[in-house]
C-alpha positions in Angstrom: 7.8 3.9 21.2 9.2 7.4 22.3 9.0 10.2 19.9 12.8 10.7 19.5 12.1 6.7 18.2 9.5 7.8 15.9 11.4 10.5 14.5 14.4 8.2 14.2 12.4 5.5 12.0 10.9 8.4 9.9 14.7 9.8 8.8 15.7 6.4 8.4 12.9 6.1 6.1 13.6 8.9 4.3 17.3 8.2 3.9 16.6 5.0 2.3 14.0 6.3 -0.4 16.4 9.3 -1.2 19.2 6.6 -1.6 17.3 4.6 -4.0 16.5 8.0 -5.8 20.2 8.7 -5.7 21.4 5.6 -7.2 18.2 5.8 -10.0 19.6 9.5 -10.7 23.4 8.0 -10.7 22.2 5.1 -13.1 20.5 7.5 -15.8 23.6 10.5 -15.5 25.8 8.0 -16.4 23.7 7.1 -19.3 23.6 10.6 -20.5 27.4 11.6 -19.4 26.2 14.0 -16.6 24.5 16.5 -19.5 21.4 17.7 -17.6 21.6 15.6 -14.5 22.6 18.5 -12.1 19.0 20.1 -12.4 17.3 16.6 -12.5 18.8 15.4 -9.3 16.6 17.3 -7.3 13.4 16.2 -9.0 14.6 12.4 -8.7 15.2 12.6 -4.7 11.9 14.4 -4.2 9.9 11.7 -7.0 11.3 8.5 -4.9 10.3 10.5 -1.4 7.1 10.9 -2.5 6.6 7.8 -4.2 8.2 5.9 -0.9 5.2 8.2 1.3 2.8 7.1 -0.9 2.6 3.7 0.3 2.4 3.9 3.8 -0.5 6.7 3.4 -2.2 4.4 0.9 -2.6 1.7 4.1 0.4 -0.7 3.8 2.3 0.1 6.8 3.6 -3.3 7.8 6.6 -5.0 6.7 5.6 -6.1 3.4 4.4 -1.9 2.8 8.7 -1.3 3.4 9.3 -3.5 0.6 7.3 -2.3 -1.8 8.0 1.8 -0.3 11.5 0.6 -1.7 10.2 -0.6 -5.0 8.3 2.3 -5.6 11.1 4.8 -4.3 13.4 3.6 -7.2 10.7 3.8 -9.8 9.3 7.2 -8.8 13.1 8.1 -8.6 13.5 6.7 -12.0 10.3 8.7 -13.5 11.7 12.0 -11.5 15.3 12.0 -12.8 13.8 11.2 -16.4 11.3 14.1 -15.9 14.4 16.2 -14.9 16.5 15.7 -17.6 13.5 16.1 -19.9 13.3 19.7 -18.1 16.7 20.2 -18.6 16.9 19.5 -22.3 14.0 21.7 -22.6 15.1 25.1 -20.4 18.9 24.8 -22.3 18.6 22.9 -25.4 20.9 20.4 -24.6 22.6 18.6 -28.0 25.0 16.2 -28.3 28.6 16.6 -29.3 29.7 16.8 -32.5 30.8 13.1 -33.7 28.7 11.5 -31.2 26.3 8.5 -32.1 23.4 10.6 -31.1 24.5 13.5 -32.8 21.6 13.7 -35.6 20.0 16.4 -37.5 17.3 18.4 -35.8 14.1 18.6 -37.7 12.2 22.0 -36.9 
């Protein structure tokens, strides 16, 4: 296999893993109505790529490993996006709009 083909495979894998992270981010962004989602996007994509890379690094480098890496990339994207949303909530003190079902008094 040529070097160009190897590079193309690696780019393809990262594109698929990041796409799965983007799907997880999009679902959580819709659920949250976009509040804090922009800050969570890089964390979600990075976590999906890291989770996807972890599978081949741990030794599963065949076809089954590819499909396992897809599942781990999706889970990593969800975890990374959730962490990003939590981080956005902490640094910006996001509050739901008044009258929203999520609008509850905060206890300090």
